[in-house]
C-alpha positions in Angstrom: -0.1 -0.1 -0.5 1.4 3.7 -1.1 0.4 7.3 0.2 1.5 10.5 -1.9 1.2 13.2 -0.9 1.3 16.3 -2.6 2.6 19.3 -2.7 0.2 21.6 -4.8 -3.0 19.3 -3.4 -4.9 22.3 -1.6 -6.5 21.0 2.2 -10.3 21.3 2.3 -11.3 24.0 4.3 -12.5 23.3 7.6 -16.5 23.4 9.3 -16.7 24.4 12.4 -19.1 23.2 15.2 -20.1 25.9 16.6 -23.0 27.1 19.9 -24.1 30.6 19.6 -26.0 31.8 23.1 -28.5 34.4 22.1 -29.0 37.2 24.9 -31.8 35.6 27.6 -31.9 32.2 25.4 -31.5 28.8 28.1 -30.2 26.6 25.4 -27.1 27.2 22.5 -27.4 27.4 19.5 -25.8 24.5 17.7 -24.0 26.2 14.4 -21.7 24.7 11.8 -20.0 27.1 9.6 -16.7 27.2 6.5 -13.7 28.1 8.9 -13.4 31.4 6.6 -16.8 33.0 6.6 -16.5 36.2 8.8 -18.6 37.2 12.7 -21.1 39.0 10.2 -22.5 35.5 8.6 -21.9 33.8 12.7 -25.1 36.3 13.7 -27.2 35.4 11.5 -26.6 32.1 10.8 -26.8 32.7 14.7 -30.3 34.9 14.7 -31.8 32.9 11.0 -31.6 29.4 14.0 -32.6 30.6 17.1 -35.9 31.6 14.9 -36.0 28.8 12.8 -36.9 26.6 15.9 -39.3 28.7 17.5 -37.5 29.8 20.9 -38.2 31.7 23.2 -37.8 34.9 24.1 -38.7 35.6 21.0 -36.5 38.4 18.9 -38.1 41.0 18.6 -37.0 41.8 15.9 -33.8 39.3 13.8 -32.9 42.7 11.6 -29.0 41.7 12.7 -27.9 45.2 12.6 -28.6 45.5 15.1 -26.6 42.5 17.0 -23.6 42.5 17.9 -21.3 39.0 19.0 -19.8 38.9 23.3 -17.6 35.7 24.2 -17.7 35.9 27.8 -14.9 37.6 30.5 -14.8 34.6 33.6 -15.5 30.9 31.0 -14.1 27.9 31.5 -15.4 26.6 28.0 -15.8 29.5 25.1 -18.6 30.9 24.8 -20.2 33.5 22.1 -22.9 35.6 22.4 -25.3 37.6 20.6 -27.0 39.8 22.6 -29.0 42.4 21.0 -27.5 46.2 20.8 -28.6 49.3 20.5 -26.2 51.2 18.2 -25.9 49.7 14.8 -22.2 49.1 15.2 -20.1 45.6 15.2 -17.8 44.5 18.3 -15.4 41.4 18.9 -15.3 42.0 23.0 -12.4 39.5 24.4 
């Protein structure tokens, strides 16, 4: 059995399983995304999945420009939280 590798071959892109908690929600939304996606893509997918599953509490708006992504400072595991914002700015707080 012979295994050969080519240096010219492009590696397959990895997909990530992300758990995102919407503010005031009890359980995280599971999102599978490609590694090259940006924060805005994650927010859009999270809000869309949350609404699709009919989660509680119901979101006041599904306009993704009204949401920010936050990473809590004190946690034993990395969690991403999507929270409604008063501004239209996008920020990642680490």
